[in-house]
N, C-alpha and C positions, 0 to 999 in steps of 0.2 A: 687363786688367782687367774683372771678370765686372758687366753691368750689369742692375739689377735692375727687371723688369718689373714693373707693376702691372696687377691685372688685377679686374675687376667682375662679378659673378654676376647675373646679369639674369634667367633663367631658370634653373632647377633643377629639371631629372627627374629628381632620383633623390629627390625629398620628401627634401633633408638624411640621404641615406643611410637612412630611416628605414625599419621593418622594414613588409612589404606588410599592410594588414590582413588577418584571417582571417574571416571570417564567424562572429562568437558564437554557437556551438551550445549552450553552456552558459550558464545563465546564474546571477549570484551570486545567493548565500544571501543574506536580510537576517538573518537569528536561523540561528546553528549552536548545538546544546547538542548535549553531548556526558556520557556518563556512564559512569565508571570503579568496577570491582570492582576491590580488593586483597585478596589473601587474608591473613586475620588484623586488617583494618584493619575495624573496625564502620561501615556507613551505606556512602554511595555517595561519590565526589568529580564535582561537575557542573563543567563550564568551558561556557563561553558567549562569542562575540564575533560578528562580524557588521554589516553597514551600518548596523544598527537601534542599534548598542550604539556609545556616544560613544566615540571614541578622543582620550584626554586626557591620551597621554602616560606613562599610571601601569601598561601591561601589561595581560594581558587579565585576564577575570574567572574567578572561581572559589569556589567553597564547598561545603558538605558536607552529603549530605541524613544524617541520625540514623538512618532507618529501616533495615531491615537489607532483603537481593532477597527474603527470603523474605515478610515485610510488605505490598513493594511488590506482589510476586505476587497477594497474598492480594485486596491491593484490587483488581487488574487482574481477580480472575476475578467479583468481587462486580457491577464495573461493565459487563463481557460479559453474567453472569446477569438485570442489571438490562433490556440490551436485549434478551434473548431471550424476559423474561416479559413484557415492557409493548410488545413487538413480533411478536413470529416466535409465540410460545404464544397469544397473545389469542384467546380463543374465543367464541364467537357460541351461543347457543341458536338451531335453527329449530324449524317445526313439526312436520316430517318427515325421518328419516334423523339423519345423525349430525351432530355440532355441524359449522360452519364457522370453519375460521382467519382472518381476512378477509386478513391481511398473508402470509400464505402460502398462499392459494389464487388471489389475485390481484396483479396489481403496479400496476396504475391503481385511484387510492382518490381521485380528484380530486372524487367525487359521495359521500366520507365523510370529510372533515373534520375530523369533530370526531373522530376515531380518532386522527389524530396532535396531533391539541390536548391530548386526556385521556392521551396516553402522557409530552407532552414537559416538562412538568415533573418526572417522573423520569428522565426521560433527561439530561437538563441539569444535576438535582442530582445526580447520579453522578457528571457530567464534571468537575463543579465540585469536586466530593470530588477525586477522583484528583489534580487538580492541583491543589489544597492539598496532598496530602500529597507530592508534588515538592516544590514551592518555597513552603511554607513553613515555616518551623523557627526556632532559634533563632541559626542561624551567621549573622554577619554578611555574609558571603560570599553566604551563600544569599539574604537577606533584598536585598542587592544587587542579586544577579541578576535577584531578584522584583521588583523596583521597575524595573527598567530593562525588562524582558521586557514587564510592562503598559503603560508607557509604548508600547513599540512595536504592542503588541496594539492598543492602544485608540485609534492613528494611523491604522489602516488596514490592507489586505491583506499579506500576509508571503509570503515563499518561507521553509519552515523546513527544516531540516535536523536531525535528529536521530542522532548514532553512539554504538551501544552495542551489545555482542556478549552480554551476562548481561540488561541490563533491553527487554523488548519489551514496550510498549505501544501499543495503539489509539489511536494517535495525533487520528486523526481521531475522535475519541468525547468528547476535552475536550471541556470546557467555560470559556468566560471572558466574562461580561458583554461586548457589542462597543462597550457605552459607559462604564461602571466594571468595569474586569477585576476588580476584589476584589471587587465584590460577589455575594453568593448570589443564586444567582435562587428564585423562588416559583413558588407557581401561576398566579397573574397576569403574572409578571415574568421570561419568561424567552421567547430570541429565537431561533430557528434560525442566525441570524448569527453566532449566541454559540458555536457551534461546529465547532474547528477544520476540520474537513476541508470545512465548509462556504465557511468565508470565507478560510481561508488553502492556499498550495500545500504540501505534507506530504507529506515521505518518511522512510521509516526506514533509517539507514545500515550496516552494519557496519564491522569493520577495512578500514582503506585498501587497496583495489588498484591497483597501477601502470598505465598504458595503458588507461584506461577509457576508452570512446570511447562516448559516448552516440546514435551517429547506427549502425543496422543498414543493413548497407550490400544493398540489393538488384540484382545485375548485370543488369536486365534484365530485362521481363516480370513474373508475379508473384510474392510472397512464397510462401517457403514453410512450410507450420504443417504441426507433429504434432500432432494427434488422441489421446489416449490418453484412453480413455472407457469407458465401463460404459454400454450401454443398458438393462440391467434398470432403472436409473433411473427408466425411462420407462415399465417395467411394473411398477414399484412406485409411481409418479403418473402413473395414464393420463391423469387429467383436466388436470394442467399438465405437457404433455412438454416435454425438455428436450433430449437428446443429439440423439434425430435433428433436431430444426429448427437446433440449430448444425451441425450433420454439412453440413445442406443450404445452409446459408449461408455456410458458407466455401467446399466446392466452387462457388460462383459468383464468389467473389475471389481463391482463393489455388490453389497446388497445393498438394493434400492427399495426409499421410502416413497412414494410421490405424493406430491402433495398441491393440487390443481386449483386451490379455492383459498379464501381466509376463514372458510368455518374450520376446514381440513386443518391448517394452520395453527388456529387458537389451541384446537383439541391436541393437539402434538403437542406444542409447546408449555403446556398447561399438564402433561401426562407424565407420571411418574417411570413411565416404560419410556421414555425419551433416547433412542440412541445414538444418535448421528455420530458420527467422527466429523461428517464435512458436510455442513447446510448450505446447497446452492438456492441461489436466487437467480432463474434466468425468467425474466418479467419487462413490464416498462418500470420504470422510474419516474417521478414528475416532483418541479421543485417550481421553478416559475410558473403563475397563473396568467389570465388576459392579460392582452395588453402586457407583459412582462413583469410582475407586480407578485412580489414573494410570496407564497403563499406557506401554507405547512408543507415539508416534503413528506411522499408515498408512495408507494412500492402497491403494485396490481398485477392479481394472480387471473386465471381465468375467468373467471365471477367479473371482475371489474369493477371490487369492491374496495376501498381505499385501506389500506396498512398503514398504518402512523407510527412514528416512534414512540409516541405514550402509548398504541396498541401493547406494545411489547412488553415496553415498561411494567404495564396493566398485569400483563399475561403471564411475567417473571419475576417481578421484585419480591415475591413472596417465597418463591421455588427457582432458584434459577437453573439454566440450563445444566443438568448433570454430568453430559459429559463434556463439559468445557469444547465446544467442535469448534473445527475452522471454518469461519463465515466466507462466504465467496458470494457478491454483489454484482451479476452480468446485467446491470437494468439498461436497455435496447432503448436507444431515441425518446428519449422522454424529458429532452430540454435539458437546459443548461444543470449538471449535477454540481452543485454548491456548498460551500464550506458547511450552509444548515442541512443539509444532507444528513453529514458524517457527523455532524454535530448531534443532531435526532437519531439518524439510525445505528451510526459506531458503537456512541455511546451507550446507549440503551442495548446494544447487546453485549459489548464488550463488559459492560457494568453488571451484567444480570448473566454469567456463565460465560460468554465467548470467549473462545481464547485467541481469537485473532480474527483480522477481517482484510480482505481486499475486494478495492473496487476501483472503479476507471473514476477518472477526473473530466471527461467532457462527456457527448453520446458517442456510447459505442454500437458502431455498425455491426449488424447479425453476422455477415459473413468473417469479421474481424472476430468477433466475438466465439465466436464455431472455433475456429483454429486454436485461438488463445485458449481454451479451456479446453479444450483435449490437449496441447501442449503441457499446459501446466501439471494437469492432473496427472498425464503419462508421468511426467518424471515424481509426483508428489507422490503417488499409490505405488507406482512399477518401482521405483530407485530408491525409494527413502530420503530424498533430497533436501536438505534445507530448505523453506518458502522464500528468506532473503535471497539465496543464491539462485533459486529459480526464476525470480522473478528478473533478479537483473539479464541475467543469461539470456531469458526472453527477450527482453527489450534488445539485446547485442545481435541474438538472432535476424531478429522482424526486423531491425535497420540496417544489419551489416548483408546479409542475402537476400534480402526481398526487398529493400529499400522504400519500407514503412517503419514510421517512429511512434507508432500507435502505441507498442509498449510497453513508451515510455508514459504514457498516461496511466498507468496505474499505479495506486496506491497502497503502500503494506503495512498497516497498521496494529504496531504490538506482536508482531509473530517475525523477527529474522532467521531464529534459530526454531523453528517451531516446525517439528516432522512428526514421521510415521511412527512409530516404537509398536516391536511385536513383542508382546509378554515374554519372559523368559529369553530374549538376548542378554548378551554379555556385555 
């Protein structure tokens, strides 16, 4: 006869066979928005979910934008043009010599707060009109999304991720009042905290990729930074040098690989020995052709040869960038950087090994480009901070301390949690 033995667990060193906790490299998004375009179907489908939206058992939220992608892109161009005209292109007469452009000639405008006050309403108004075009409409599903989104925006800071392969909005430039998101701004009633890039951590993503890792692993020592640059930028703007100071800055913090021309860039991108942890473009970029006609966007390094998105795809599609680098695009004074630029370059790089990308939405003055780069990469390399937090903190610092809104023009593509990771770190 078999006797049953009783047992009592007094200490469970297995934690009930539960999974060992893993450090949270990726944070939860409080707001997820997806915009989908279907051939032959008017408008765009919008889907929304995240911890900021109530789970009521009724499934996800979705609605439809009645406007076409072309109509939305036209309004995006107006948003960018408003920032270009009221910030970068602002000119002042001087007693002698050429007119000054305060936002282009310097990055620190702490002694000129009236400049930001003068521009602020126009920027807020353009950002709010873009928001309404996206989320205000007759569709009941879209109205529900907007109502829940505005509740989330009014409650405080959010982590926002927007996914679309076709609709590429400068999300940081969108504006909703921090007190009443449905309220139109006016000349006396606007706030920096209403800009999405100031208040929230925001990223744009494209179609999902498998095995995404927010950690850029560095096997001891310094990270490798590939500098794809055009020193001619400094010759064109001698009073506000950008390229040489940035090259010097990286030499003190990283192993630098210098690529001054298209031929060198192509050879390195095709090489199995490609080692970049960061791939940095400091050069000219162009989208608009003569007379404002749209042509294929391109970048140019020191040799003046055009680098198209299709060049990158041809170099990389059979052998994507093996290190999955963080790509930074600091393209200066090259005409309006439109959605076509990120559709071409962003998708070419992120679809062929690039881990994430940061770039400007309007012309990038060299003075600001230099200071922004140094601050961003000081945080990224020296502290290991995550890119989403750095981009937001820089937008706030430039606006609050230097009365300069240009930090809000940088967009982050698939990179909120990306950071440097030292091998062997617990």
